[in-house]
KOLGUFI-8901 format. One record per residue: residue number from 1; chain; x, y, z of N, C-alpha, C in turn. Coordinates in steps of 0.02 Angstrom, whole numbers. Example, Ala and Ser with C-alpha at 12.3 -4.5 7.8 and 13.67 -1.06 7.14 Angstrom:
PT  resi  chain     nc1     nc2     nc3    cac1    cac2    cac3     cc1     cc2     cc3
PT     1      A     660    -284     390     615    -225     390     660    -165     390
PT     2      A     642    -112     354     684     -53     357     645       2     394
This chain:
PT  resi  chain     nc1     nc2     nc3    cac1    cac2    cac3     cc1     cc2     cc3
PT     1      A    -981    1351     612    -946    1287     567    -942    1254     643
PT     2      A    -942    1179     632    -910    1122     688    -856    1104     703
PT     3      A    -868    1074     745    -769    1033     750    -756     998     703
PT     4      A    -692    1023     659    -661     974     606    -650     917     638
PT     5      A    -664     854     581    -640     776     621    -572     781     606
PT     6      A    -534     751     650    -477     722     642    -447     669     632
PT     7      A    -414     651     574    -383     595     548    -310     605     552
PT     8      A    -278     527     596    -230     520     599    -184     481     546
PT     9      A    -141     511     505    -123     445     477     -44     430     496
PT    10      A     -56     361     505      -1     332     513      32     321     466
PT    11      A     117     352     431     151     330     377     140     376     339
PT    12      A     142     447     366     122     484     308     146     503     251
PT    13      A     244     487     257     270     488     205     301     434     187
PT    14      A     256     385     159     258     343     119     211     330      86
PT    15      A     197     268       8     169     310     -43     102     285     -16
PT    16      A      54     246       9      -9     240      32     -33     302      70
PT    17      A       6     307     125       2     374     153       9     449     158
PT    18      A      48     445      94      75     529      66     -10     510      14
PT    19      A     -33     477     -18     -98     513     -52    -163     511      -8
PT    20      A    -168     458      47    -200     498      98    -220     570     137
PT    21      A    -134     575     156    -143     664     162    -179     706     116
PT    22      A    -135     693      54    -164     746      -4    -238     750     -14
PT    23      A    -248     677     -12    -336     664     -14    -367     703      31
PT    24      A    -363     710     103    -401     716     167    -395     788     189
PT    25      A    -345     799     164    -313     886     201    -361     917     112
PT    26      A    -368     907      76    -411     956      50    -482     956      66
PT    27      A    -501     936     113    -559     932     142    -547     985     198
PT    28      A    -590    1043     202    -575    1101     248    -630    1073     315
PT    29      A    -669     999     307    -705    1006     372    -668     931     379
PT    30      A    -603     913     399    -564     885     425    -494     899     465
PT    31      A    -470     865     490    -374     909     498    -358     852     516
PT    32      A    -294     851     468    -262     800     463    -202     796     520
PT    33      A    -179     762     513    -146     747     569     -74     686     545
PT    34      A     -21     693     517      18     661     486      83     627     517
PT    35      A     109     586     528     149     516     576     197     535     516
PT    36      A     277     559     552     312     520     521     379     490     560
PT    37      A     433     467     522     468     439     578     548     461     554
PT    38      A     564     435     505     642     438     481     635     466     439
PT    39      A     603     479     364     572     515     332     565     592     344
PT    40      A     566     662     325     555     703     344     481     726     315
PT    41      A     446     743     335     394     787     305     372     828     235
PT    42      A     366     835     208     335     862     164     299     918     171
PT    43      A     316     987     112     269    1049     126     179    1033     102
PT    44      A     139    1035     140      73    1050     118      25    1072     169
PT    45      A     -25    1124     150     -47    1153     166    -100    1109     201
PT    46      A    -129    1141     294    -172    1112     325    -149    1049     361
PT    47      A     -92    1037     371     -46     971     371     -24     981     436
PT    48      A     -36     958     512      12     954     574      43     884     566
PT    49      A      97     893     566     182     842     567     192     816     644
PT    50      A     180     750     656     200     739     706     247     680     699
PT    51      A     311     697     731     374     643     725     350     587     787
PT    52      A     355     537     762     353     476     822     372     404     796
PT    53      A     386     366     834     406     282     812     372     264     839
PT    54      A     320     204     802     264     191     834     275     137     844
PT    55      A     336      97     855     350      29     879     338      51     966
PT    56      A     358     101    1001     354     127    1066     287     159    1071
PT    57      A     241     132    1109     186     144    1171     191     227    1179
PT    58      A     237     247    1205     230     310    1229     214     350    1183
PT    59      A     239     343    1096     275     388    1057     175     372    1015
PT    60      A     162     313     997     120     292     990      37     335    1011
PT    61      A      50     332    1081      -9     376    1098      -8     436    1099
PT    62      A      44     460    1097      62     538    1081      16     551    1028
PT    63      A      58     512     961      37     512     902     -30     531     886
PT    64      A     -80     485     918    -157     465     903    -194     517     965
PT    65      A    -175     541    1002    -206     575    1061    -251     618    1016
PT    66      A    -322     620    1048    -376     660    1011    -403     605     924
PT    67      A    -378     567     915    -415     543     852    -473     505     832
PT    68      A    -487     550     781    -558     519     768    -560     458     700
PT    69      A    -525     477     683    -521     402     631    -434     400     625
PT    70      A    -405     330     596    -332     322     626    -343     276     551
PT    71      A    -277     303     501    -256     251     439    -203     243     469
PT    72      A    -211     169     475    -134     137     472    -105     127     409
PT    73      A     -57     186     402      -7     125     323      70     131     355
PT    74      A      90     124     392     164     135     421     168      59     435
PT    75      A     226      34     396     244     -12     409     343     -42     385
PT    76      A     364     -86     387     410     -96     361     430    -110     282
PT    77      A     428     -94     254     409    -128     182     491    -126     138
PT    78      A     480    -145      86     540    -173      50     522    -199     -30
PT    79      A     594    -220     -63     551    -220    -123     560    -302    -137
PT    80      A     575    -325    -201     566    -403    -225     652    -454    -164
PT    81      A     697    -393    -214     749    -429    -189     780    -433     -86
PT    82      A     748    -377     -74     752    -377      -6     709    -454      31
PT    83      A     627    -432       5     596    -511       3     636    -562      -1
PT    84      A     643    -584     -56     684    -650     -66     773    -647     -30
PT    85      A     812    -610      -9     850    -635      10     866    -585     107
PT    86      A     802    -536     121     831    -531     176     722    -548     202
PT    87      A     694    -596     205     630    -612     224     621    -557     292
PT    88      A     638    -586     331     624    -554     396     633    -496     441
PT    89      A     654    -439     380     659    -356     387     593    -324     408
PT    90      A     532    -391     352     479    -339     357     456    -351     415
PT    91      A     455    -400     452     406    -445     502     404    -403     571
PT    92      A     469    -395     601     464    -404     679     433    -318     704
PT    93      A     468    -258     662     439    -190     666     374    -187     648
PT    94      A     347    -215     595     306    -207     568     243    -212     630
PT    95      A     249    -287     650     208    -283     709     197    -273     752
PT    96      A     251    -242     781     267    -199     843     189    -147     828
PT    97      A     230    -121     755     197     -34     746     126     -70     742
PT    98      A      98    -107     732      21    -117     721     -14    -135     778
PT    99      A      23    -158     853      -1    -164     901      -3    -121     948
PT   100      A      39     -82     915      55     -26     960       8      20     929
PT   101      A     -12      48     871     -72      71     846    -136      46     862
PT   102      A    -155     -11     874    -234     -36     887    -223     -19     958
PT   103      A    -202     -34    1003    -174      -4    1066    -198      62    1079
PT   104      A    -176     113    1049    -165     179    1051    -244     184    1038
PT   105      A    -251     185     982    -327     207     940    -381     189     976
PT   106      A    -370     137    1027    -435     112    1087    -400     151    1158
PT   107      A    -367     159    1164    -358     214    1219    -361     279    1223
PT   108      A    -356     314    1142    -369     367    1120    -439     388    1114
PT   109      A    -485     332    1124    -564     342    1082    -571     352    1012
PT   110      A    -526     308     969    -562     326     897    -611     315     897
PT   111      A    -637     325     831    -725     287     804    -698     252     756
PT   112      A    -654     241     709    -636     224     659    -559     204     627
PT   113      A    -528     150     621    -475     141     576    -481      96     521
PT   114      A    -426     107     468    -432      84     408    -367      72     418
PT   115      A    -367     -12     408    -315     -34     378    -302     -90     348
PT   116      A    -224     -85     307    -199    -128     238    -175    -181     265
PT   117      A    -198    -259     199    -203    -278     214    -160    -309     134
PT   118      A    -142    -367     111    -135    -372      53    -152    -448      25
PT   119      A    -124    -461     -30    -171    -515     -73    -127    -585     -79
PT   120      A     -52    -557     -33       9    -608     -19     -35    -681      12
PT   121      A     -68    -684      44    -123    -743      90    -113    -778      15
PT   122      A    -136    -762     -40    -186    -798     -94    -132    -846    -115
PT   123      A    -150    -934    -133     -98    -949    -184    -119    -928    -243
PT   124      A     -55    -955    -304     -59    -936    -363    -128    -959    -397
PT   125      A    -154    -928    -444    -200    -959    -505    -215    -896    -532
PT   126      A    -259    -920    -595    -289    -876    -648    -344    -831    -614
PT   127      A    -375    -888    -575    -466    -868    -578    -445    -803    -501
PT   128      A    -502    -730    -523    -489    -692    -458    -498    -706    -393
PT   129      A    -465    -699    -336    -502    -709    -268    -529    -665    -213
PT   130      A    -562    -707    -197    -600    -641    -143    -599    -646     -72
PT   131      A    -643    -628     -32    -624    -618      48    -660    -696      70
PT   132      A    -676    -729      53    -681    -786      70    -624    -850      41
PT   133      A    -611    -828      19    -564    -888     -32    -502    -911      -4
PT   134      A    -478    -875      69    -402    -874      94    -437    -945     142
PT   135      A    -387   -1000     123    -383   -1055     140    -340   -1051     211
PT   136      A    -334   -1077     281    -281   -1048     316    -226   -1133     299
PT   137      A    -274   -1179     305    -241   -1222     288    -188   -1248     204
PT   138      A    -194   -1210     182    -183   -1197     130     -88   -1185      90
PT   139      A     -75   -1205      62      13   -1193      83      20   -1124      43
PT   140      A      57   -1071      82      83    -995      69     144   -1001      31
PT   141      A     170    -971     -32     226    -954     -67     275    -938      11
PT   142      A     331    -990     -10     368    -983      53     406    -891      55
PT   143      A     417    -852      18     454    -786       2     374    -755      12
PT   144      A     319    -751      60     258    -733      58     261    -756     146
PT   145      A     262    -830     145     262    -845     207     232    -801     284
PT   146      A     294    -794     306     275    -724     356     250    -683     355
PT   147      A     256    -645     279     202    -572     280     139    -587     294
PT   148      A     135    -651     248      63    -663     250      13    -665     334
PT   149      A      67    -717     334      37    -733     407      41    -653     461
PT   150      A      70    -613     454      97    -568     488      -3    -516     466
PT   151      A      11    -538     405     -60    -490     385    -146    -508     416
PT   152      A    -136    -581     401    -182    -599     439    -186    -606     508
PT   153      A    -142    -606     555    -149    -575     618    -166    -507     622
PT   154      A    -144    -459     573    -151    -393     585    -237    -396     590
PT   155      A    -267    -428     536    -329    -411     521    -385    -454     558
PT   156      A    -358    -505     630    -403    -529     647    -364    -475     727
PT   157      A    -329    -464     742    -334    -414     784    -371    -355     763
PT   158      A    -376    -345     713    -420    -277     694    -493    -294     718
PT   159      A    -517    -360     713    -570    -373     709    -585    -396     791
PT   160      A    -523    -414     833    -530    -409     914    -554    -346     935
PT   161      A    -519    -294     900    -530    -206     942    -614    -203     932
PT   162      A    -632    -233     865    -695    -189     836    -737    -226     879
PT   163      A    -738    -293     906    -770    -324     925    -788    -304     999
PT   164      A    -730    -258    1027    -747    -219    1104    -779    -147    1116
PT   165      A    -804    -142    1048    -850     -85    1037    -823     -15    1032
PT   166      A    -763      13    1045    -723      52    1026    -721      79     976
PT   167      A    -712      44     913    -701      94     860    -711      18     807
PT   168      A    -728      62     739    -737      29     699    -679      18     653
PT   169      A    -666     -43     611    -607     -61     588    -635     -73     509
PT   170      A    -600     -49     430    -606     -48     388    -535     -80     350
PT   171      A    -534    -152     348    -490    -176     313    -480    -200     263
PT   172      A    -448    -179     195    -429    -172     139    -381    -213     110
PT   173      A    -385    -288      52    -351    -325      58    -335    -315     -23
PT   174      A    -279    -270     -19    -263    -238    -102    -216    -280    -131
PT   175      A    -227    -263    -190    -157    -301    -249    -104    -254    -250
PT   176      A     -76    -245    -281     -19    -227    -295     -30    -130    -336
PT   177      A     -32     -86    -278     -58     -24    -292       0      14    -335
PT   178      A     -29      82    -371      55      94    -423       6     165    -416
PT   179      A      59     207    -420      23     297    -452      96     338    -408
PT   180      A      59     413    -395     115     446    -393     134     425    -326
PT   181      A     200     474    -298     242     440    -248     242     364    -210
PT   182      A     241     312    -262     265     261    -252     332     252    -251
PT   183      A     376     188    -235     459     225    -236     467     185    -313
PT   184      A     532     217    -339     537     206    -392     627     196    -404
PT   185      A     654     209    -327     709     187    -360     729      98    -353
PT   186      A     790      83    -379     791      -3    -417     804     -61    -342
PT   187      A     813      -9    -276     834     -72    -246     766     -85    -190
PT   188      A     734     -31    -205     648     -37    -158     608     -26    -181
PT   189      A     593     -37    -246     522     -15    -288     495     -94    -288
PT   190      A     430     -92    -304     416    -142    -331     408    -142    -401
PT   191      A     385    -203    -421     366    -214    -502     348    -154    -552
PT   192      A     304    -116    -531     266     -45    -568     330       9    -550
PT   193      A     338      29    -500     396      80    -499     456      66    -510
PT   194      A     463      -5    -521     551     -16    -544     531     -16    -624
PT   195      A     489     -53    -654     487     -45    -735     480      21    -740
PT   196      A     450      91    -730     455     150    -762     506     165    -744
PT   197      A     546     188    -671     611     201    -679     652     174    -719
PT   198      A     680      97    -735     688      71    -784     675     106    -871
PT   199      A     625      96    -893     614     121    -955     634     192    -941
PT   200      A     608     228    -921     635     315    -908     713     313    -897
PT   201      A     745     265    -880     827     300    -881     866     243    -911
PT   202      A     847     194    -932     897     128    -962     908     168   -1053
PT   203      A     954     165   -1098     986     189   -1142     926     163   -1190
PT   204      A     938      73   -1197     915      45   -1252     874     -13   -1250
PT   205      A     878     -44   -1170     876     -98   -1173     830    -100   -1086
PT   206      A     783    -117   -1092     740    -145   -1033     771    -231   -1004
PT   207      A     792    -226    -938     801    -301    -920     734    -314    -876
PT   208      A     703    -363    -864     646    -389    -824     677    -440    -791
PT   209      A     682    -446    -740     684    -502    -717     647    -585    -676
PT   210      A     679    -628    -689     631    -669    -726     619    -695    -813
PT   211      A     546    -738    -811     522    -734    -888     484    -683    -890
PT   212      A     451    -650    -865     410    -598    -861     325    -619    -863
PT   213      A     331    -695    -880     235    -721    -883     225    -726    -815
PT   214      A     248    -711    -749     195    -722    -688     149    -639    -686
PT   215      A      85    -656    -672      51    -597    -695      29    -557    -603
PT   216      A      40    -502    -635      -1    -438    -547     -53    -410    -578
PT   217      A     -88    -407    -526    -150    -351    -542    -133    -305    -499
PT   218      A    -153    -250    -536    -141    -174    -526    -181    -146    -540
PT   219      A    -192     -79    -462    -246     -44    -457    -208      25    -446
PT   220      A    -245      86    -474    -219     162    -447    -221     193    -381
PT   221      A    -152     196    -337    -165     215    -282    -258     274    -281
PT   222      A    -254     308    -340    -323     354    -330    -364     318    -313
PT   223      A    -388     256    -337    -426     212    -324    -458     170    -265
PT   224      A    -368     167    -229    -379     130    -165    -411     187    -108
PT   225      A    -376     259    -121    -420     317     -89    -483     317     -96
PT   226      A    -508     320    -147    -585     331    -156    -621     267    -101
PT   227      A    -590     208     -88    -628     143     -67    -608     157       4
PT   228      A    -549     191      41    -570     204     105    -613     265     117
PT   229      A    -619     314      86    -676     354      91    -759     317      80
PT   230      A    -765     286      55    -813     252      10    -841     200     102
PT   231      A    -775     182     126    -795     138     190    -798     194     246
PT   232      A    -756     235     241    -765     268     301    -844     310     315
PT   233      A    -862     303     243    -936     364     246   -1003     305     253
PT   234      A    -963     241     230   -1048     196     218   -1043     128     257
PT   235      A    -987     120     297    -978      75     376   -1038      56     396
PT   236      A   -1067       7     400   -1117      14     434   -1078     -55     514
PT   237      A   -1052     -92     498   -1047    -141     543    -970    -114     570
PT   238      A    -963    -163     640    -897    -138     686    -845    -156     630
PT   239      A    -839    -180     599    -789    -238     569    -804    -248     490
PT   240      A    -765    -249     440    -798    -285     375    -699    -264     342
PT   241      A    -704    -316     305    -674    -341     261    -671    -346     182
PT   242      A    -644    -312     153    -652    -296      70    -577    -298      33
PT   243      A    -602    -372     -47    -535    -357     -75    -545    -307    -136
PT   244      A    -487    -288    -146    -500    -229    -192    -427    -247    -254
PT   245      A    -461    -252    -306    -410    -249    -372    -441    -248    -419
PT   246      A    -419    -263    -485    -428    -226    -555    -491    -314    -565
PT   247      A    -477    -349    -530    -521    -424    -579    -488    -471    -596
PT   248      A    -406    -448    -626    -371    -488    -674    -302    -469    -674
PT   249      A    -249    -516    -684    -185    -503    -688    -171    -477    -746
PT   250      A    -101    -436    -744     -82    -422    -805      31    -457    -815
PT   251      A      27    -492    -864      94    -502    -856     152    -467    -881
PT   252      A     214    -497    -838     241    -431    -813     274    -406    -901
PT   253      A     277    -450    -941     299    -438   -1013     248    -377   -1036
PT   254      A     207    -392   -1031     142    -361   -1056     144    -308   -1011
PT   255      A     155    -297    -988     154    -217    -919     230    -197    -941
PT   256      A     280    -205    -953     346    -175    -964     311    -130   -1058
PT   257      A     270    -178   -1087     278    -164   -1139     245    -101   -1155
PT   258      A     189    -114   -1100     138     -44   -1111     174      -7   -1069
PT   259      A     204      26   -1038     253      42   -1004     302     112   -1059
PT   260      A     317      59   -1091     381      81   -1152     346     110   -1214
PT   261      A     267      80   -1218     241     125   -1279     219     189   -1262
PT   262      A     192     186   -1193     161     254   -1156     213     309   -1136
PT   263      A     280     286   -1140     342     320   -1148     360     334   -1179
PT   264      A     342     319   -1274     366     364   -1327     449     334   -1349
PT   265      A     432     287   -1292     548     285   -1315     531     218   -1356
PT   266      A     593     194   -1395     597     146   -1425     657      99   -1398
PT   267      A     617      75   -1354     662      -7   -1315     665     -64   -1331
PT   268      A     697    -106   -1304     704    -175   -1323     700    -202   -1246
PT   269      A     686    -283   -1264     643    -291   -1201     708    -356   -1182
PT   270      A     741    -386   -1112     781    -430   -1132     768    -461   -1046
PT   271      A     756    -521   -1035     742    -562    -963     813    -589    -955
PT   272      A     823    -569    -872     873    -610    -848     834    -669    -784
PT   273      A     846    -725    -806     817    -800    -758     860    -795    -707
PT   274      A     926    -732    -697     957    -782    -642     956    -717    -582
PT   275      A     904    -682    -589     875    -595    -549     823    -625    -508
PT   276      A     808    -603    -440     767    -640    -400     683    -648    -428
PT   277      A     643    -650    -434     598    -642    -453     526    -699    -400
PT   278      A     467    -684    -380     402    -731    -375     366    -746    -420
PT   279      A     380    -800    -436     320    -829    -504     260    -834    -472
PT   280      A     214    -808    -456     144    -811    -440      92    -776    -486
PT   281      A      26    -792    -482     -13    -751    -524     -78    -746    -461
PT   282      A     -94    -681    -453    -166    -659    -390    -191    -628    -437
PT   283      A    -248    -609    -419    -282    -568    -468    -348    -578    -416
PT   284      A    -400    -498    -366    -453    -505    -338    -504    -473    -363
PT   285      A    -561    -503    -332    -617    -495    -369    -618    -407    -319
PT   286      A    -691    -375    -347    -696    -303    -312    -785    -311    -301
PT   287      A    -818    -395    -300    -885    -379    -299    -918    -364    -242
PT   288      A    -864    -390    -203    -910    -353    -126    -907    -279    -122
PT   289      A    -849    -261    -131    -833    -186    -114    -894    -123    -159
PT   290      A    -898    -168    -237    -944    -139    -269    -999    -138    -253
PT   291      A   -1041    -194    -220   -1118    -200    -197   -1120    -177    -132
PT   292      A   -1083    -158     -90   -1070    -134      -4   -1041     -56     -15
PT   293      A   -1012     -54     -51    -980      39     -54    -991      66    -112
PT   294      A   -1026      36    -172   -1021      83    -237    -940      88    -264
PT   295      A    -910      18    -261    -820      48    -257    -821      18    -332
PT   296      A    -799      37    -375    -742     -16    -421    -686      24    -436
PT   297      A    -639       6    -482    -573      52    -494    -593      76    -565
PT   298      A    -583     147    -565    -601     165    -624    -539     182    -649
PT   299      A    -485     192    -660    -432     216    -675    -396     175    -706
PT   300      A    -421     157    -795    -389     100    -820    -318      97    -816
PT   301      A    -273      23    -853    -196      47    -793    -160      70    -879
PT   302      A    -179      90    -941    -165     134    -988    -158     204    -948
PT   303      A    -226     222    -954    -217     288    -891    -200     293    -863
PT   304      A    -209     250    -795    -167     247    -761     -50     257    -780
PT   305      A     -47     207    -804      21     221    -836      65     284    -866
PT   306      A     -23     322    -882      -6     378    -925      25     455    -863
PT   307      A     -42     439    -819     -24     450    -762      41     465    -731
PT   308      A      50     392    -703     122     387    -672     182     436    -703
PT   309      A     191     423    -773     234     439    -820     237     523    -816
PT   310      A     198     548    -824     176     613    -807     186     648    -771
PT   311      A     191     616    -710     213     632    -619     272     609    -604
PT   312      A     321     558    -643     371     542    -630     401     593    -677
PT   313      A     420     615    -727     447     638    -758     424     707    -718
PT   314      A     386     758    -719     389     815    -664     427     821    -573
PT   315      A     426     749    -566     413     747    -491     475     721    -476
PT   316      A     502     655    -510     554     611    -495     608     580    -550
PT   317      A     611     646    -584     647     627    -661     732     610    -633
PT   318      A     734     605    -572     808     609    -538     795     578    -488
PT   319      A     809     495    -506     789     443    -463     832     450    -383
PT   320      A     820     457    -338     871     449    -268     853     423    -219
PT   321      A     889     394    -165     877     368    -104     945     401     -54
PT   322      A     925     447     -74    1028     509     -16     963     492      37
PT   323      A     917     527      47     888     520     115     847     461     145
PT   324      A     827     423     102     785     375     118     878     304     169
PT   325      A     851     288     224     875     231     253     886     154     217
PT   326      A     898     119     243     907      24     228     813      17     233
PT   327      A     802     -37     173     735     -43     174     693     -78     225
PT   328      A     765    -105     296     745    -136     347     744     -72     393
PT   329      A     749     -31     399     736      28     458     677      65     415
PT   330      A     650      83     369     600     106     338     523     101     395
PT   331      A     521     163     420     445     115     442     384     193     418
PT   332      A     404     224     376     317     258     332     299     225     286
PT   333      A     294     193     277     237     163     204     239      98     232
PT   334      A     179      62     182     141      22     200     136     -20     128
């Protein structure tokens, strides 16, 4: 039996990171090293845990030592309330983390790095965006301005390191990802996690922030990890960027209704226009991912909702933030 491939997952206790850990740890040909910071490790066979503050160069170098593949899923993240009220909290540490990880992967002699971007740099519109439709001169929504330019910077720094010939870089610009291990507490969750928690815990009424007419493009986390695997196996260029979305948006009011229907509960919906919301509609095309990597989203939204509610019911029936720091301090998620 040959030497196993060493995959280092940065941000392994976060949503995307944890799903990557669980997928790759199931492969006997892979050694998974999972990096955590403030959150404690979770039990999973075949995983070696390393505690590291990835804003520090010495910690990043130690964490990525000997890595063949680096999955960069570490960032400072939070929900819409913090994005609106405290927009600076996601920017500075996230930039430090990415810079340290890029350099540490280079110094470690890694062969491939996977980077997660997202769709926030695109303007609101009904038609789906693709990889070429970003216009650096176009206006970016004020609530997304700093985060969007952070993502663009990370994409370009990834392209720079790939140009050095050190390692391949796969960039995935994804839309709203949902599924097991997402954030479900109302202070930190995004729209899908918040909706599930409200539907599963309220007595009779689900309150929606805003008027619910904005739309979100949603993909299940299993589909995202499928794309990671496809790019690791099939990418030939030193650098490639692909969009990953369902190709269409779903209005929030429709999403809430579908979650209620899947829950089997009898609930009414109300709307609160005084609460923070970001009234944009953004969807991403998956044509390039399909043509180059044979990928397309396979988990339909209703099926994904059913799966997530089933997981929530068994694993997350008592949402809690007892062991979770303030969103401004969270460094384990993307």
